[in-house]
N, C-alpha and C positions, 0 to 999 in steps of 0.2 A: 375365638381364643387362639393366640399364636404363642408357641413355646420356642424360646431361643436362648442361646448363651452369648449372643453377639451384643456387646454393649452399644454398638453403633445403632442398634434398633431403637434406642431411646430417642434418637433424632427424628423418628417417624411420628405419625399421628396415632394416638391410642387414647383409651379412656381410663385405664388403670394399669399399673405395673405391679406385679407380685414377684418377690424374690425371697430366697432363703439366706441364711447366714453365710453360706459358702460363697454366694455371689455379692454379699453386702459390701465387702471391701472393694470389689471391682466397680460397682455401680455408684457408690456413695459420691464420688467426685463428679459424676455426671448429673446426679439428681437435682442439685441446686440450680445448675445452669439450665436444665430442662424446665424446671419450675418457672424460672425467670422468663424463659422464652414463651411459656404458656400464659403468663399474667396478662390481664387480670382474671383469666379463667382458671378455676380450680382444677388441678391435675393430681390425682391421688397415687400414692405409693404405699405398698403394704409389705411388711416383713413377716415371714414365717419363721418361728424359732422353736427349737426343742428345749427340753428341760436343761440339758447340759450346756446350752449356749446363752441362756437368758441373762445370767449375770454378766457375761462377757460383753454384751452389746447394749445393755440397759442404759448406761450412762450417756452415750452419744447418739443413740438411735433416733430419738424424737426430733433431732435437727433435720432428719432426712425423710421420715415416713409419717403417714397419717394414721396408721393403725399397726399394731403388733399382734399377731395371732399365734397363740401357743399351740404347738403340735403335741399329741395328735388332736385333731378337731373333726367333728362330724361334718359331712359334706353340706348338709342344710345350713349349719351355722356359718360355715365358710362362705357359702354362696350369699347368705343374707348380709353378712358384714361387707363383702365386696360390693354387693348390689347397692347398699346404702351409700357407699362412696361414689359409685357410678351415677346414682341418682343425683347426688350433690353436684357432680360435674355437669350433668345434663342441665340442671337448673342454672348453674353458673354460665353455661353456654347460651342458654336462652336469655339470661339477663344481659350478657355481653352483646348479644345480637340486638336486643331492644335498645341498649345504650348506643350502639353504633347507628341504628336507624334514627334514634332521637337526635344524635349529633348531626346526622345528615339533614334531618328536618329543620333543625335550628339553623344550620348553615344555609339551607334553601330559603328559609324565611328571612334571614338577614340579607341575602342577595336580593330577594324580591322587595324587601323594605328599602334597601339602598336604591334599587331601580325606581321605586315610587318617589323616594325623597329627592332624587336627582333628575327626574323626568322634566323635560322642557315645557310641560303643560301643567296646569293646575289640576291636582287630584284631591278629591275629598271622599271620606267615608262617613256615612250617616247611619244611625241605628234605625231599624224598622220597628214595627209594633204600633201600639195605640198611642204612643207619645207624640212629640212634636218633631220626630226625626232629627234629634240633636247630632251635630257633628262630633265625631270621635277622632278624626284624623284629617289633617291638611298638610300638603307637602310644601317645599320651598317655592315651587313654581306658582302655587296658589298665593303665597305671600307676596311674591314679586308682582303678580298680576293685580291683586286687590289691595295690597298694602296692609292687610290684616295678618297678624302673627297667629300661630297655632294656638297659643294660650288665650288670645283675645276672642277666638271664635269657638273653642271647644265647649260643647254643651249647648250651643245655640243653633236654631234653625237658620238655614242659609238665606232666608228672606231678607236679612239685614243688608244684602247687596242691592235690593230693590229701592227705587226712588220714585219721584213724581212722574217721570216719563216712561217708566217701565210698562210694557204692554201687558195688560191684565189677561188678555186672551192666551198669550204664550205661557203666563204663569199658571193659568187654569189647566192648560194641556199638561204641564209638568205635574200638577197635583193629581190629575186624573190618572196619569201613568203610574204614579206612586201608589195610588189606591188600587189600581188594577195589576200591580206588580209587573209592569211592562217597561220596555226600553223606549226612550224618546230622545229627540234632539230638537232644541229650539234656539233661536237667537234672541238675546235679551239686551236691552239697554240697562246696564248695571252701574253702580257707583262705588268708586274706591273709598278707602277709609278717609281720604282728604276731601271727598265730595266730588272728585273728578269723574264724569261719566265715561263709560267705555262700552263698546259692543262685545258681548260675551256669547260665544257659541257653547251651549251647555248640553252635554249628553249624560243621561242618567240610565243606570241599569241595575236591576235587582241582583243581589248575591244570596246564594242559598247554601246551607249546610245540610246535606241530604235533601230532604224535601221541605225543610223549614227555612223561610225567609229570615235572614238575620240583619242584612245591611243593604244600603244602596251606595253604589260607587258613582261618583260624578267626575266628569272631565270638563275643564273650563279652558 
């Protein structure tokens, strides 16, 4: 706890400001600007009033303060009311920090998504599990390579690229790597949407969330 009569102290960092009616007229002009500086974090201000000053400040005081405490007051009651305000501030600080981290995470994800979207190679994401490993994402590089748009392939297994001359042994190696949750690279003769064959070097790798396998990423 710091005690001061210097209004400039309001520019510093604190958790709660308590003042009496003698100081009210001096600090009132600074309170609003200090609140704005702290936004969106809650910053409480408390006014202590005696019986003789209650009527004088009652009309305009709530524009500036979060609690008005009548004097005299027992110490335990005073501490409890101020502590409640400080707890609200600490909760507000935690929420603001979570919001900041969430914004950073969103920005990071947007950057990574943009990097994937604009990568000069084909990138795919397929679900893991007992299903047929359906594609959930393909980038523009994949569309340029294969001719298939994202909407055309979403929900399908990537075997639609295979054709009559695709090497079955290489396909079996990929399937074995998927079943064993391993990384592998193979060269396949694949077929574009218009039927044109092309050589495709495919690398697959498992992706985990913690210890749980969630997806496979593919590079073409």
